C-alpha positions as CSV (number, residue, x, y, z in Angstrom):
1,M,-7.3,-3.8,1.4
2,D,-9.0,-6.3,-0.9
3,N,-7.6,-7.1,-4.3
4,M,-4.1,-5.6,-3.4
5,Y,-1.0,-6.5,-5.2
6,K,2.7,-5.5,-4.5
7,I,5.2,-3.3,-6.4
8,G,8.5,-4.0,-5.1
9,A,8.4,-3.5,-1.2
10,R,7.7,0.2,-1.0
11,V,4.2,0.8,-2.5
12,L,1.0,-1.5,-2.5
13,C,-1.7,-0.7,-4.8
14,G,-5.3,-2.1,-4.7
15,F,-9.0,-1.5,-4.4
16,C,-11.0,-0.9,-1.1
17,T,-14.2,-1.8,-2.8
18,T,-15.5,-4.3,-5.5
19,M,-13.6,-3.5,-8.8
20,Y,-14.0,-4.4,-12.4
21,L,-11.6,-6.7,-13.9
22,D,-10.3,-5.4,-17.3
23,S,-6.9,-6.5,-18.7
24,R,-6.6,-3.3,-20.6
25,E,-6.1,-1.6,-17.0
26,G,-3.0,-3.6,-16.4
27,L,-1.7,-2.9,-19.8
28,Y,-2.1,0.8,-19.4
29,F,-0.7,0.7,-15.9
30,G,2.5,-0.9,-17.3
31,K,2.6,1.7,-20.1
32,L,2.3,4.5,-17.5
33,L,5.0,3.1,-15.2
34,G,7.8,4.3,-17.6
35,K,6.6,7.9,-17.3
36,E,4.9,8.3,-13.9
37,S,5.3,7.2,-10.4
38,V,3.9,3.8,-9.3
39,R,1.2,5.5,-7.3
40,S,0.3,7.8,-10.1
41,A,0.3,5.1,-12.9
42,F,-1.9,2.7,-10.8
43,L,-4.5,5.4,-10.0
44,N,-4.5,6.9,-13.5
45,A,-5.1,3.4,-15.0
46,A,-7.9,2.7,-12.4
47,M,-9.6,6.0,-13.1
48,T,-9.4,5.2,-16.9
49,Y,-10.9,1.6,-16.6
50,Q,-12.9,1.4,-13.4
51,P,-16.0,3.6,-14.2
52,Q,-17.7,0.7,-15.9
53,L,-19.0,-1.0,-12.8
54,P,-22.2,0.4,-11.2
55,L,-21.3,-0.4,-7.6
56,R,-24.4,0.0,-5.3
57,D,-24.7,0.2,-1.4
58,V,-27.4,-1.8,0.5
59,D,-29.8,1.0,-0.2
60,D,-29.2,0.7,-3.9
61,N,-27.4,4.0,-4.1
62,L,-24.4,4.2,-6.6
63,V,-21.1,4.5,-4.6
64,P,-17.6,5.1,-6.2
65,I,-15.0,2.5,-6.5
66,K,-12.1,3.3,-4.1
67,A,-8.6,2.7,-5.4
68,R,-5.7,3.2,-2.9
69,A,-1.9,3.2,-2.9
70,I,-0.3,2.7,0.5
71,G,3.3,2.3,1.5
72,L,6.4,4.0,2.5
73,K,5.8,7.8,2.8
74,R,9.0,8.8,1.0
75,A,8.0,6.6,-1.9
76,I,5.0,8.7,-2.9
77,Y,6.7,9.9,-6.2
78,E,8.9,6.9,-6.6
79,K,9.1,5.4,-10.2
80,I,9.6,1.8,-11.1
81,N,13.2,2.4,-12.2
82,A,14.2,4.3,-9.1
83,G,16.7,1.8,-7.9
84,Q,15.9,2.4,-4.4
85,P,16.6,-0.1,-1.6
86,L,13.8,-2.1,-0.1
87,A,11.5,-0.5,2.4
88,P,12.3,-1.1,6.1
89,S,10.2,-3.6,7.9
90,Y,6.7,-2.3,8.7
91,V,6.6,-4.1,12.0
92,N,9.4,-2.0,13.4
93,N,8.9,1.2,11.4
94,K,5.1,1.8,11.4
95,S,5.4,5.5,11.5
96,L,7.1,5.5,8.1
97,F,4.2,4.0,6.3
98,D,0.8,5.5,5.4
99,I,-2.0,5.8,2.8
100,L,-0.2,7.7,0.0
101,Q,-3.6,8.5,-1.9
102,T,-7.2,7.3,-2.3
103,C,-9.1,8.0,-5.3
104,D,-13.1,7.8,-5.5
105,I,-13.9,6.5,-9.0
106,P,-17.6,7.1,-9.7
107,Y,-19.6,5.1,-12.2
108,K,-20.2,6.5,-15.7
109,A,-23.2,5.1,-17.6
110,N,-22.3,3.6,-21.1
111,Y,-18.6,4.4,-20.5
112,D,-16.1,2.7,-22.8
113,P,-12.6,3.7,-22.2
114,G,-11.3,2.2,-25.5
115,Y,-7.7,1.3,-25.8
116,N,-4.7,3.3,-24.5
C-alpha cells in the first residue's frame, strides 16, 4: 500500500491510490479515535476529506480513491485505548492478518468538507 502509516502494531491504514493531502483529515481522524475503532476513524476521516481530488485513469475516466485498513483480524473493532498487547509477528502468523476494510471514495465536484 502506498502512503501507509502505522497505528500501534495491530492495524495499518493507508491509501491504495493517489490521495489528496489535507491536514484537516488528520485532525478529524484524531478526534474520531476517542469514539470509534482505529479502522472506522481512519476510513470516516478519509471519506470526509478525500473526495476533493479528481483522480483519472489512463483513459481519462474518473476513478475513486481507495482507502484501506489492514492488520490483525481480531483488531477490526479495536480502539486506540484498548490496551491490547502487540500483534504477533506477521512472518510466522500470516493467517491472522487480512484486509479489514477497503473504501472507494468517489470524487465530488466543488466539494468542500469544511471543518469538523
